[in-house]
C-alpha positions as CSV (number, residue, x, y, z in Angstrom):
1,M,-3.0,45.7,-41.8
2,F,0.0,47.4,-40.7
3,G,-0.2,50.9,-39.8
4,K,-4.3,50.3,-39.0
5,K,-5.9,51.5,-36.2
6,R,-7.9,49.4,-33.7
7,S,-11.4,51.0,-32.4
8,D,-12.7,50.6,-28.7
9,D,-15.7,49.5,-30.4
10,D,-14.2,46.3,-31.9
11,D,-15.4,43.2,-30.7
12,T,-12.5,40.8,-31.1
13,P,-12.6,38.2,-28.4
14,V,-9.4,38.2,-25.8
15,A,-8.4,35.0,-24.4
16,A,-8.3,34.8,-21.0
17,K,-6.1,34.6,-18.5
18,P,-5.7,30.5,-17.3
19,A,-6.5,29.8,-14.1
20,K,-3.5,29.1,-11.8
21,V,-3.2,25.1,-11.5
22,P,-2.0,24.1,-8.0
23,D,1.7,22.9,-7.6
24,P,1.5,19.3,-8.7
25,D,3.5,18.2,-6.0
26,V,0.7,19.3,-3.3
27,R,-2.0,16.4,-5.4
28,K,1.1,13.7,-5.3
29,R,1.0,13.9,-1.7
30,N,-2.7,13.0,-1.0
31,V,-2.8,15.1,2.2
32,S,-6.4,16.4,3.3
33,V,-6.6,19.7,5.7
34,I,-9.0,20.6,7.7
35,G,-9.6,24.4,8.2
36,P,-9.2,27.0,10.5
37,T,-13.5,27.3,10.8
38,L,-14.1,23.0,10.8
39,K,-15.2,21.9,14.2
40,F,-15.3,18.1,14.8
41,K,-16.9,16.1,16.9
42,G,-16.2,11.9,16.7
43,E,-14.1,9.2,15.2
44,L,-12.0,10.4,12.3
45,S,-9.6,8.3,10.6
46,A,-8.4,8.8,6.9
47,N,-6.3,6.8,4.6
48,E,-4.0,9.7,3.7
49,D,-1.9,12.0,5.3
50,L,-3.8,14.8,7.5
51,I,-3.0,18.6,8.3
52,I,-6.0,19.8,11.4
53,E,-6.0,23.5,11.7
54,G,-9.8,23.5,13.4
55,E,-11.3,22.0,16.3
56,I,-11.3,18.7,17.0
57,E,-13.1,16.8,20.0
58,G,-13.0,12.4,20.0
59,S,-10.6,10.3,18.5
60,I,-8.2,10.1,15.6
61,A,-6.7,6.9,14.1
62,H,-3.9,7.4,11.6
63,Q,-1.9,4.2,11.8
64,D,-0.4,4.5,8.5
65,K,-0.2,7.5,8.0
66,N,0.9,11.1,9.4
67,L,-0.7,13.5,11.2
68,T,0.2,17.7,11.5
69,I,-1.7,20.0,14.1
70,G,-1.2,23.3,12.6
71,R,-0.9,26.5,14.6
72,E,-4.4,27.1,14.9
73,G,-5.3,23.0,15.7
74,R,-7.0,22.5,19.0
75,V,-7.3,18.9,19.6
76,K,-9.1,17.2,22.1
77,A,-8.3,14.1,21.0
78,N,-6.4,10.8,21.9
79,I,-4.2,10.3,19.0
80,H,-2.4,7.5,16.9
81,A,-0.6,7.6,13.8
82,S,2.7,7.1,12.1
83,S,3.6,10.5,12.8
84,V,2.5,12.9,14.7
85,E,3.9,16.9,14.6
86,I,2.4,18.9,16.9
87,L,2.6,23.4,16.2
88,G,-0.7,24.0,18.5
89,R,-2.6,22.4,21.2
90,V,-3.5,19.0,21.8
91,E,-5.2,17.7,25.3
92,G,-4.3,13.6,25.3
93,D,-2.7,10.8,24.8
94,V,-0.6,10.3,21.4
95,R,1.0,8.1,19.8
96,G,3.3,7.7,17.0
97,D,4.5,4.7,15.8
98,E,7.6,6.5,14.3
99,V,8.4,9.7,15.9
100,V,6.3,12.5,18.1
101,R,7.9,16.3,16.8
102,L,6.5,19.0,18.7
103,H,7.1,22.1,17.8
104,K,8.4,25.1,19.9
105,S,4.4,26.8,19.5
106,A,3.3,23.3,20.5
107,V,1.3,22.6,23.9
108,V,-0.1,19.2,24.6
109,E,-1.3,18.1,27.9
110,G,-1.0,13.9,27.8
111,N,1.2,11.3,27.6
112,I,3.3,10.2,24.8
113,Y,4.1,6.6,22.9
114,S,6.4,6.8,20.3
115,P,10.1,5.1,20.2
116,R,11.3,8.5,18.7
117,I,10.6,11.9,20.3
118,M,12.0,15.2,18.7
119,M,11.0,18.1,20.9
120,E,11.7,22.1,20.4
121,D,13.0,24.5,22.5
122,G,9.8,26.4,23.8
123,A,7.4,23.4,23.5
124,N,4.7,23.3,26.2
125,F,4.3,19.6,28.0
126,S,2.4,17.8,30.9
127,G,2.8,14.4,31.1
128,S,4.9,11.3,30.5
129,I,6.5,9.9,27.7
130,D,7.3,6.4,26.9
131,M,9.9,5.3,24.8
132,S,9.9,1.9,25.2
133,M,11.0,-0.6,22.9
134,K,8.6,-2.9,23.9
135,N,5.7,-0.6,23.3
136,A,7.3,-0.1,19.7
137,S,7.3,-4.2,19.2
138,L,3.5,-4.2,20.4
139,M,2.7,-1.3,18.0
140,H,4.4,-2.8,15.0
141,S,2.8,-6.4,15.7
142,E,-0.1,-4.8,15.8
143,K,0.2,-3.3,12.7
144,K,1.4,-6.7,11.4
145,Q,-1.7,-8.2,12.4
146,E,-3.9,-5.7,10.4
147,A,-1.9,-5.8,7.6
148,L,-2.4,-10.1,7.5
149,K,-6.1,-9.5,8.1
150,R,-6.3,-7.4,4.9
151,A,-4.8,-9.9,3.2
152,N,-7.0,-12.2,4.3
153,L,-3.9,-14.6,6.0
154,S,-3.5,-15.5,9.6
155,F,-1.1,-14.3,12.0
156,A,1.3,-17.1,13.7
157,D,3.5,-16.5,16.9
158,T,7.0,-17.5,14.9
159,P,8.1,-15.2,12.3
160,G,7.2,-16.9,8.7
161,Q,4.4,-18.9,9.3
162,A,1.7,-17.0,8.3
163,Q,-1.5,-18.9,6.6
164,K,-4.2,-18.5,4.2
165,I,-7.6,-18.5,5.6
166,T,-10.2,-19.7,3.6
167,P,-13.6,-18.6,3.5
C-alpha cells in the first residue's frame, strides 16, 4: 500500500476532467447569436434578445426585445426592437421603442426613430432622426394593442376600458 510503486502498464481508469459549463448568467438571459459566417435573407423575429454578427437582408422585428448588431454584423433591413445597439453596419431604418445606441464603430445609412438616441464620437450616420413623443406614443399604443390581442381583449380609445372578446 505505502511505498508501492505504480507500474506503467496499470489499467486503472483515470477520471476525465469535467466539461466546462457555460456561465449560468448567459443561459438566464435568453440571448441568441447569429454568427459571423451566417447569411440570412427574409423576415427575422424572435422572442429573445438577439446579437447579429453575420449578414442579414430583409426585415427584423424584435418589438419587445433587445437587438445588438455586433462589429462583424452587416444588415440591410428595416429594424424594430425595444432597444437597438449598433456596432457594425446597417442600411435601413432603425426603430427603437426605448433607445438606439450607435457605438464609434457603427455605420448607419437610414433614419432613426426613437425617444432616446446615444451616439459615440466617431459613429458614422447618414439619415434623419425622429425623437418626437408623438412617434413614441404611437409605438406605445401599438404595443398596447398587441398585448391586448394576446390577452384576448379589445382595445378601447379611453384608458382603462378594455373589454373581453367572446369567441
